[in-house]
C-alpha positions in Angstrom: 0.0 0.0 0.0 1.6 3.3 -1.0 2.0 6.0 1.6 1.6 8.9 -0.9 -0.6 9.5 -3.9 0.3 12.2 -6.4 -2.7 13.2 -8.4 -2.2 15.2 -11.7 -5.2 16.3 -13.8 -4.5 16.6 -17.5 -6.1 17.8 -20.7 -4.4 18.1 -24.1 -1.0 19.3 -22.8 1.2 16.2 -23.4 4.4 18.3 -23.8 4.1 19.9 -20.4 2.8 16.7 -18.8 6.0 15.0 -20.0 8.1 17.8 -18.4 6.1 17.5 -15.2 6.5 13.7 -14.9 10.2 13.8 -15.9 10.9 16.2 -13.1 8.8 14.3 -10.6 10.2 10.9 -11.4 13.8 12.2 -11.3 13.4 12.3 -7.5 12.8 9.6 -5.0 9.3 8.3 -5.5 9.6 5.1 -3.5 6.4 4.4 -1.6 4.3 6.7 -3.8 1.9 6.1 -6.6 1.6 8.7 -9.4 -1.8 9.1 -11.1 -2.5 11.1 -14.2 -6.3 11.7 -14.6 -7.0 12.6 -18.2 -10.1 14.6 -19.1 -10.7 13.2 -22.5 -7.7 14.6 -24.4 -7.7 14.4 -28.1 -3.9 14.2 -28.1 -2.6 10.6 -28.0 -0.8 9.7 -24.7 0.6 6.3 -25.9 4.2 7.6 -26.0 3.9 9.0 -22.4 2.3 5.8 -21.1 5.2 3.8 -22.5 7.9 6.2 -21.3 6.4 6.4 -17.7 5.3 2.9 -17.2 5.2 3.3 -13.4 2.5 6.0 -13.7 -1.2 5.1 -13.7 -3.2 6.8 -16.4 -6.9 7.1 -15.7 -9.7 8.4 -17.9 -12.3 10.7 -16.4 -15.0 11.7 -19.0 -16.5 14.5 -16.8 -14.8 17.7 -17.8 -12.9 20.0 -15.5 -10.0 19.8 -13.1 -12.3 19.3 -10.0 -13.8 16.1 -11.6 -10.3 14.8 -12.5 -9.0 15.4 -9.0 -12.0 13.8 -7.4 -11.5 10.7 -9.7 -7.9 10.6 -8.7 -8.8 10.6 -5.0 -11.2 7.8 -5.5 -8.7 5.7 -7.5 -5.8 6.4 -5.2 -4.7 4.3 -2.2 -2.2 6.5 -0.3 -2.9 8.0 3.1 -1.4 11.3 2.0 -2.8 13.1 -1.1 -0.4 15.4 -3.1 -2.0 17.5 -5.8 0.0 18.8 -8.7 -0.9 20.3 -12.1 0.3 18.9 -15.4 1.8 22.2 -16.5 3.8 22.6 -13.3 7.5 21.6 -12.8 8.1 20.2 -9.3 11.3 21.3 -7.8 13.9 18.6 -6.8 12.9 17.0 -3.6 9.2 18.0 -4.1 7.8 14.7 -2.9 10.0 14.7 0.2 8.8 18.2 1.0 5.2 17.1 0.4 5.7 14.3 2.9 7.1 16.6 5.5 4.3 19.1 5.0 1.7 16.4 5.2 3.2 15.1 8.5 3.1 18.5 10.2 -0.2 20.0 9.0 -3.8 19.3 8.1 -3.4 21.1 4.7 -0.3 22.6 3.2 0.0 24.9 0.2 3.3 25.3 -1.4 5.2 28.0 -3.3 4.6 28.7 -7.0 7.2 30.5 -9.1 6.7 31.5 -12.7 9.0 31.2 -15.7 8.8 32.1 -19.4 8.7 29.3 -22.0 9.7 31.7 -24.8 12.9 33.8 -25.2 12.8 37.4 -24.2 11.9 40.2 -24.3 8.6 39.3 -22.6 5.2 39.9 -24.2 2.6 41.9 -22.3 1.0 38.7 -21.0 4.3 37.3 -19.8 5.2 40.6 -18.1 1.9 40.8 -16.4 2.1 37.2 -15.1 5.7 37.6 -14.1 4.6 40.3 -11.6 1.1 39.2 -10.6 0.6 35.5 -11.2 0.3 33.2 -8.2 0.6 35.4 -5.2 0.7 32.3 -3.1 1.6 33.9 0.2 -1.4 36.2 0.0 -3.7 33.4 -1.0 -2.6 31.2 1.9 -1.9 33.7 4.7 -4.6 36.3 4.0 -7.3 34.7 1.9 -7.2 31.3 3.4 -6.8 29.0 0.4 -4.1 27.4 -1.7 -4.3 26.6 -5.4 -4.4 22.9 -6.0 -1.5 23.1 -8.4 0.6 22.5 -5.2 -1.4 21.2 -2.3 -1.0 18.4 0.2 -3.5 17.0 2.6 -4.4 13.6 4.2 -7.0 11.2 3.0 -8.7 11.6 6.4 -9.1 15.4 5.9 -10.3 14.9 2.3 -12.9 12.4 3.4 -14.1 14.7 6.2 -14.3 17.8 4.1 -15.6 16.1 1.0 -14.7 16.3 -2.7 -13.9 19.3 -4.8 -16.9 21.2 -6.2 -17.0 21.5 -10.0 -18.0 24.8 -11.6 -16.5 27.1 -9.0 -13.0 28.0 -8.0 -12.7 24.6 -6.5 -9.4 25.1 -4.7 -10.7 28.2 -2.8 -14.1 26.7 -2.1 -12.5 23.4 -0.8 -9.9 25.2 1.4 -12.5 27.5 2.9 -14.9 24.7 3.6 -12.0 22.8 5.3 -11.2 26.0 7.4 -14.8 26.3 8.5 -14.6 22.7 9.8 -11.6 23.6 11.9 -8.8 22.3 9.7 -5.7 24.5 9.4 -3.9 25.5 6.2 -0.2 26.4 6.4 2.3 27.7 3.9 5.1 25.2 3.1 7.8 27.3 1.4 10.0 24.2 0.7 7.2 22.7 -1.3 8.0 24.4 -4.6 6.8 24.2 -8.2 7.3 26.4 -11.2 4.5 27.3 -13.6 4.9 28.8 -17.1 3.6 32.3 -17.8 0.9 32.7 -20.3 2.7 33.6 -23.5 0.1 35.8 -25.2 -3.2 37.7 -24.7 -5.6 34.9 -25.9 -4.1 32.5 -23.3 -4.4 35.1 -20.6 -7.9 36.1 -21.5 -9.0 32.4 -21.5 -7.6 32.0 -18.0 -9.3 35.0 -16.6 -12.6 34.4 -18.3 -12.7 30.9 -16.6 -11.7 32.4 -13.3 -14.4 35.1 -13.6 -17.0 32.4 -14.2 -15.8 30.3 -11.3 -15.5 33.2 -8.8 -18.9 34.5 -9.7 -20.4 31.0 -9.1 -18.7 30.8 -5.7 -19.9 34.3 -4.9 -23.6 33.8 -5.7 -23.6 30.4 -3.9 -22.5 32.3 -0.7 -24.6 35.4 -1.3 -27.7 34.5 -3.3 -30.2 37.1 -4.4 -30.2 40.8 -5.3 -27.9 41.7 -2.4 -25.2 39.4 -3.7 -25.4 40.8 -7.2 -25.2 44.3 -5.9 -22.0 43.5 -4.1 -20.6 41.9 -7.3 -21.6 45.1 -9.2 -19.7 47.2 -6.7 -16.7 44.9 -6.9 -16.8 45.3 -10.7 -16.4 49.1 -10.3 -13.5 48.6 -7.8 -11.8 46.2 -10.3 -11.5 49.1 -12.8 -10.4 51.5 -10.1 -7.7 49.0 -9.0 -5.6 49.9 -12.1 -4.3 52.9 -10.3 -3.1 50.8 -7.4 -1.5 48.0 -9.4 0.1 49.9 -12.2 3.0 51.2 -10.1 3.7 47.7 -8.9 4.2 46.6 -12.5 6.0 49.7 -13.8 8.6 49.5 -11.0 8.9 45.8 -10.6 12.5 44.5 -10.5 11.3 41.3 -12.1 10.9 43.1 -15.5 13.7 44.1 -17.9 13.6 47.4 -19.8 10.9 49.9 -20.7 9.4 47.7 -23.4 8.5 44.9 -21.0 7.1 47.4 -18.5 5.0 49.3 -21.1 3.6 46.1 -22.7 2.8 44.7 -19.2 1.1 48.0 -18.2 -1.0 47.9 -21.4 -2.0 44.3 -20.6 -2.9 45.2 -17.0 -5.2 48.1 -18.0 -6.8 46.0 -20.7 -7.4 43.0 -18.5 -8.7 45.0 -15.5 -11.2 46.9 -17.7 -12.3 43.6 -19.3 -12.7 41.9 -16.0 -14.7 44.9 -14.8 -17.0 44.6 -17.8 -17.5 40.9 -17.4 -18.4 41.4 -13.7 -20.9 44.1 -14.5 -22.6 41.9 -17.1 -22.6 39.0 -14.6 -24.2 41.2 -11.9 -26.9 42.1 -14.4 -27.6 38.4 -15.3 -25.5 37.8 -18.4 -23.3 34.7 -18.9 -19.8 35.5 -20.0 
């Protein structure tokens, strides 16, 4: 019986999945089972299955990462559940860090760094994500959740809290549900993965449109009715106003190189915040984005 189960949802991203598995399997995986739960990819995975014969590949027809993770939990046997995303690159010693985090906490969220997959200079999307993507300390220490791209818990906690909820921001919803039941989430800095920045505007827009849908679903579930929609409407206005707060963070960030990256990133920030504000206004008025 394995002590640890590593669960990786996947959909049509075989190149990054191979990179993820290669980094993971380069470490000590003794006593662990690795499960890739595929959400009906059209890309063939035969070559990966042959290359990583020790990995279990499972098909989950229901779409969405929440369904894939839930299927992975049901199929797994380990007492400790380690969640990782297919497009992430676990750092050396990731599984050892996951084991330590799981032994010392109810739920542990790790660090997420970003990197560019294309040579510089950065596009506007890459510059924006370099500065703002995955503020994991704020997520964990202030907002009370960790993204499931780098999360560890026990099977006992998972069974007590219940499965991930599809259709909402499942990582936030699950962590907050666990917190309300008395379980404690901690930051595990040694539990580190790297995630690629979105390379262009279409990829960044797809990401934030999905997040906007999921966050709105989570909001109206907690605050149904006209009052909840009014709050969302006001948040939409504050989203546009937040440009003034976040623009200096980007323009003066030491993570960016040169005026070109800063200006492209600033343009992306303004465009995205205004678009998110527009989406939210429409949602508050009953539209589906």
